[in-house]
C-alpha positions as CSV (number, residue, x, y, z in Angstrom):
1,M,-9.8,23.4,-22.6
2,D,-9.6,26.3,-20.2
3,A,-8.3,26.1,-16.6
4,L,-11.7,25.3,-15.2
5,A,-11.7,22.3,-17.4
6,G,-8.1,21.6,-16.5
7,L,-9.2,21.6,-12.9
8,L,-11.3,18.5,-13.6
9,D,-8.9,16.6,-15.9
10,G,-7.0,15.2,-13.0
11,P,-10.0,13.9,-11.0
12,R,-11.4,12.3,-14.0
13,A,-8.2,10.6,-14.9
14,K,-7.3,9.6,-11.3
15,G,-10.7,9.3,-9.7
16,A,-12.5,11.5,-7.3
17,F,-13.5,10.1,-3.9
18,L,-17.2,10.8,-3.2
19,L,-19.2,9.8,-0.1
20,R,-22.0,10.8,2.3
21,M,-20.9,11.2,5.9
22,I,-23.5,10.7,8.6
23,M,-22.4,11.5,12.1
24,E,-24.0,11.6,15.6
25,P,-22.4,14.1,18.0
26,P,-19.9,14.1,19.5
27,W,-17.6,13.5,16.6
28,S,-14.4,15.0,15.1
29,V,-12.3,13.8,12.2
30,R,-8.8,15.0,11.4
31,I,-8.3,15.2,7.6
32,E,-4.6,14.5,6.6
33,D,-5.1,13.1,3.2
34,R,-3.1,15.9,1.5
35,A,-5.7,16.0,-1.3
36,P,-5.3,19.2,-3.4
37,L,-9.1,19.9,-3.2
38,C,-12.1,18.7,-1.2
39,L,-15.7,19.9,-1.6
40,M,-18.1,19.6,1.4
41,C,-21.7,20.5,1.8
42,V,-24.1,19.9,4.7
43,T,-27.5,18.4,3.9
44,E,-28.7,17.9,7.5
45,G,-27.7,19.4,10.8
46,E,-24.4,21.3,10.9
47,A,-20.6,20.9,10.9
48,W,-17.5,22.9,11.6
49,I,-14.3,23.0,9.5
50,V,-11.3,24.0,11.5
51,P,-8.2,24.7,9.4
52,A,-4.7,24.5,10.6
53,E,-4.5,28.3,10.3
54,G,-7.3,30.8,10.2
55,H,-10.9,30.9,11.5
56,A,-13.2,27.9,11.9
57,V,-16.1,27.8,9.4
58,H,-19.7,26.9,10.4
59,L,-21.5,24.9,7.7
60,R,-25.3,24.7,7.7
61,P,-27.7,23.0,5.2
62,G,-27.2,24.5,1.7
63,D,-23.7,25.8,2.5
64,I,-20.7,24.6,0.5
65,A,-17.0,24.7,1.4
66,V,-14.0,23.9,-0.7
67,A,-10.7,23.1,1.2
68,R,-7.5,23.5,-0.8
69,G,-4.8,21.1,0.4
70,P,-2.4,19.8,1.3
71,E,-2.6,21.4,4.7
72,P,-4.6,19.3,7.3
73,Y,-7.9,20.4,8.8
74,T,-10.5,19.1,11.2
75,V,-14.2,18.5,10.5
76,A,-16.4,18.2,13.7
77,H,-19.7,18.8,15.3
78,E,-18.2,21.8,17.2
79,P,-14.9,23.7,16.7
80,G,-13.3,22.6,20.0
81,A,-14.0,18.9,19.6
82,A,-10.9,16.7,19.9
83,P,-10.4,14.4,16.9
84,T,-11.1,10.7,17.4
85,A,-10.4,9.5,13.8
86,T,-8.0,10.5,11.0
87,I,-8.4,10.3,7.3
88,G,-5.0,9.8,5.6
89,P,-3.8,9.6,2.0
90,G,-6.0,7.5,-0.2
91,G,-9.0,8.1,2.0
92,V,-7.8,5.5,4.6
93,C,-9.6,6.1,7.9
94,T,-8.0,5.1,11.3
95,T,-8.2,5.9,14.9
96,L,-5.5,8.2,16.3
97,S,-3.4,5.2,17.2
98,G,-3.6,3.8,13.7
99,E,-6.3,1.1,14.0
100,P,-8.4,0.8,10.8
101,L,-12.0,2.2,10.8
102,S,-13.0,2.1,7.2
103,E,-15.0,-1.1,7.5
104,S,-16.5,-0.6,10.9
105,M,-17.8,2.9,9.9
106,R,-19.1,1.8,6.5
107,L,-22.9,2.4,6.5
108,G,-23.8,1.5,3.0
109,V,-23.2,2.4,-0.6
110,R,-20.9,5.5,-0.6
111,T,-22.0,6.1,3.0
112,W,-19.7,6.4,6.0
113,G,-20.1,7.4,9.6
114,N,-20.9,6.5,13.2
115,S,-24.7,6.2,12.9
116,L,-27.3,5.8,10.2
117,D,-29.6,8.1,12.2
118,G,-26.9,10.7,12.9
119,A,-28.0,14.3,13.2
120,N,-25.3,15.6,10.9
121,T,-25.0,14.7,7.2
122,M,-22.4,15.9,4.8
123,L,-21.6,15.2,1.1
124,V,-17.8,15.0,0.6
125,G,-16.0,15.0,-2.7
126,T,-12.2,14.7,-2.7
127,Y,-10.2,15.4,-5.8
128,Q,-6.8,13.9,-6.2
129,M,-5.4,15.9,-9.2
130,D,-2.2,17.9,-8.8
131,G,-1.2,19.2,-12.2
132,E,0.3,22.4,-13.6
133,V,-2.9,23.3,-15.5
134,S,-5.2,22.8,-12.5
135,R,-2.7,24.7,-10.3
136,R,-3.4,27.9,-12.3
137,L,-6.8,27.9,-10.8
138,L,-6.1,26.3,-7.4
139,D,-3.5,29.0,-6.7
140,A,-6.2,31.6,-7.1
141,L,-8.4,30.0,-4.4
142,P,-8.1,30.6,-0.7
143,P,-7.2,27.7,1.6
144,L,-10.8,27.5,2.7
145,L,-13.6,28.8,0.5
146,H,-17.1,29.1,2.1
147,L,-20.4,30.0,0.4
148,P,-23.3,30.2,2.8
149,A,-26.7,29.2,1.5
150,E,-28.0,32.7,1.7
151,V,-25.6,34.0,-0.8
152,W,-25.8,31.3,-3.4
153,S,-28.3,28.6,-4.5
154,C,-27.5,25.5,-6.5
155,P,-30.0,22.8,-7.5
156,L,-27.2,20.3,-8.0
157,M,-26.8,19.7,-4.2
158,P,-30.2,18.1,-3.7
159,F,-29.7,16.0,-6.8
160,L,-26.3,14.8,-5.7
161,D,-27.7,14.0,-2.3
162,E,-30.4,11.9,-3.9
163,E,-28.1,10.1,-6.3
164,I,-25.1,9.4,-4.1
165,S,-26.3,6.2,-2.4
166,R,-27.7,4.6,-5.6
167,D,-25.9,1.7,-7.1
168,E,-27.0,1.5,-10.7
169,P,-25.2,1.0,-14.0
170,G,-23.2,4.1,-14.9
171,Q,-23.8,5.6,-11.5
172,S,-20.2,6.6,-10.9
173,V,-20.2,8.5,-14.2
174,V,-23.3,10.4,-13.2
175,L,-21.9,11.3,-9.8
176,D,-18.5,12.4,-11.3
177,R,-20.3,14.8,-13.7
178,V,-22.6,16.2,-11.1
179,L,-19.7,16.7,-8.6
180,D,-17.7,18.5,-11.4
181,L,-20.6,20.8,-12.2
182,L,-21.1,21.5,-8.5
183,L,-17.4,22.4,-8.1
184,I,-17.5,24.7,-11.2
185,A,-20.7,26.4,-9.9
186,A,-19.0,27.0,-6.5
187,V,-15.9,28.5,-8.1
188,R,-17.9,30.7,-10.4
189,A,-20.0,31.9,-7.5
190,W,-16.9,32.6,-5.4
191,F,-15.3,34.7,-8.1
192,A,-18.6,36.6,-8.7
193,R,-18.7,37.8,-5.1
194,P,-18.5,41.6,-4.6
195,G,-14.9,42.4,-3.9
196,A,-13.7,39.1,-5.3
197,E,-10.2,39.0,-6.9
198,P,-10.2,36.3,-9.6
199,P,-7.1,35.8,-11.7
200,A,-6.8,38.2,-14.7
201,W,-7.2,35.4,-17.2
202,Y,-10.5,34.4,-15.6
203,N,-11.9,37.9,-16.0
204,A,-10.5,38.1,-19.5
205,M,-12.5,35.0,-20.6
206,A,-15.6,37.2,-20.6
207,D,-14.2,39.7,-23.0
208,P,-15.5,39.1,-26.6
209,V,-12.1,39.5,-28.2
210,V,-9.6,38.3,-25.6
211,G,-11.9,35.5,-24.4
212,R,-12.0,34.1,-27.9
213,A,-8.3,34.4,-28.3
214,L,-7.7,32.6,-25.0
215,R,-10.0,29.8,-25.9
216,L,-8.3,29.4,-29.3
217,L,-4.9,29.1,-27.6
218,Q,-6.1,26.8,-24.9
219,N,-8.0,24.5,-27.2
220,D,-5.4,24.3,-30.0
221,P,-2.0,24.9,-28.4
222,A,-0.2,22.8,-31.1
223,R,-1.2,25.2,-33.9
224,P,1.8,27.4,-35.0
225,W,0.2,30.6,-33.6
226,T,1.5,34.1,-34.3
227,V,0.0,37.3,-33.0
228,A,-1.2,38.0,-36.5
229,S,-2.9,34.6,-37.0
230,L,-4.5,34.8,-33.6
231,A,-5.7,38.4,-34.3
232,G,-7.2,37.2,-37.6
233,A,-9.0,34.4,-35.9
234,A,-10.3,36.8,-33.2
235,G,-11.5,39.3,-35.8
236,V,-9.3,42.2,-34.8
237,S,-6.0,43.8,-35.9
238,R,-2.7,42.6,-34.6
239,A,-2.0,45.8,-32.6
240,A,-5.5,45.8,-31.1
241,L,-5.3,42.2,-29.9
242,A,-1.8,42.7,-28.5
243,R,-2.9,45.8,-26.6
244,R,-6.2,44.4,-25.3
245,F,-4.8,40.9,-24.5
246,T,-1.9,42.3,-22.5
247,G,-4.1,44.8,-20.7
248,L,-6.6,42.2,-19.5
249,V,-4.4,39.1,-19.0
250,G,-1.3,40.8,-17.8
251,E,1.1,39.4,-20.4
252,P,1.3,39.3,-24.2
253,P,-0.5,36.5,-26.2
254,M,2.7,34.6,-27.1
255,A,4.0,34.7,-23.5
256,Y,0.7,33.3,-22.3
257,L,0.8,30.6,-25.0
258,T,4.3,29.6,-23.9
259,G,3.2,29.2,-20.3
260,W,0.1,27.2,-21.3
261,R,2.1,24.9,-23.5
262,L,4.7,24.3,-20.8
263,A,2.0,23.6,-18.2
264,L,0.4,21.0,-20.5
265,A,3.8,19.5,-21.2
266,A,4.6,19.3,-17.5
267,D,1.3,17.4,-16.9
268,L,1.8,15.0,-19.8
269,L,5.3,14.3,-18.7
270,R,4.2,13.3,-15.2
271,E,0.9,11.6,-16.1
272,T,1.8,9.6,-19.3
273,D,4.6,7.5,-20.7
274,L,4.7,9.6,-23.9
275,T,8.2,10.4,-25.2
276,V,9.5,13.9,-24.9
277,E,9.2,14.2,-28.7
278,S,5.5,13.2,-28.6
279,V,4.8,15.6,-25.8
280,A,6.5,18.4,-27.7
281,R,4.4,17.9,-30.8
282,Q,1.2,17.6,-28.8
283,V,1.7,21.0,-27.2
284,G,3.1,22.9,-30.2
285,Y,6.9,22.5,-30.3
286,S,8.6,21.3,-33.4
287,S,10.9,18.8,-31.6
288,A,12.0,17.5,-28.3
289,F,15.0,19.8,-28.5
290,A,12.8,22.9,-28.9
291,L,10.6,21.8,-25.9
292,S,13.6,21.0,-23.8
293,A,15.2,24.4,-24.4
294,S,12.0,26.3,-23.6
295,F,11.2,24.1,-20.6
296,K,14.6,24.5,-19.0
297,R,14.7,28.3,-19.7
298,V,11.4,28.8,-18.0
299,R,11.3,26.1,-15.4
300,G,14.9,25.6,-14.6
301,V,14.9,21.8,-15.3
302,S,14.8,19.6,-18.3
303,P,11.6,17.7,-19.2
304,Q,13.3,14.4,-18.1
305,E,14.3,15.9,-14.8
306,H,10.8,17.2,-14.3
307,R,9.4,13.7,-15.1
308,T,11.5,11.9,-12.5
309,R,11.2,14.4,-9.7
310,V,9.1,13.2,-6.8
């Protein structure tokens, strides 16, 4: 599992909120759900995303935007439109005075808005994950990522638009997978832009030696890795791997492995009821004591303190 896969573990475990929004101008919705990630694409008409800080972004058909929370933002038919509704935590929609709107604005299966014949239609996918593994990638993204249709093309958007309002057996699974693929495609396209600055580990994944070493560490963190055993699995000498890995990733292989193990442990502690001993063995530590010592040295708190922190 790499960090792109880690980005999707949380949504799949906790559920991603997906809907089609159909709006007739004038309209403006304030988003205050504090979701770590929201993907938006226009299929008809247009929309503006106005972040709390920075420039407003104009979305046209075929464009895609990814907003990284928890900062609020506004989505509207024009950038200066005053909000008339708010979406809060859990996707609860109300008027500005707190009156519920979820039922009155329901237009059908996974469809929400103020008019079935509205001029502006958007697909919106909100991810609720907030883990240490996914944060490695989220921290590399801007608060608002925008890919205009003229610089990228993805056949998944028309497919998602066609599938979103269907209510058939297994439909939620289909939509989850398509949404995940669309998000990965958008992140890849963003990092492939001229002048883009993806994290070092992301670029290193393309290297035939270091990329293999990274995948080995990420997919099997519980294995008792050494630089020598990792180099052997990657097909190079110990010195060559250490030099190449550190040069591309920015830290030695074992330092990267420690960070990865502790990120996995942090998520398991928060998201499961596993004992510290079980978590330790899942991520490659010989005992709860060994995990606790490493966790406190690197993160400044014990595993139990991390688990109970709000």
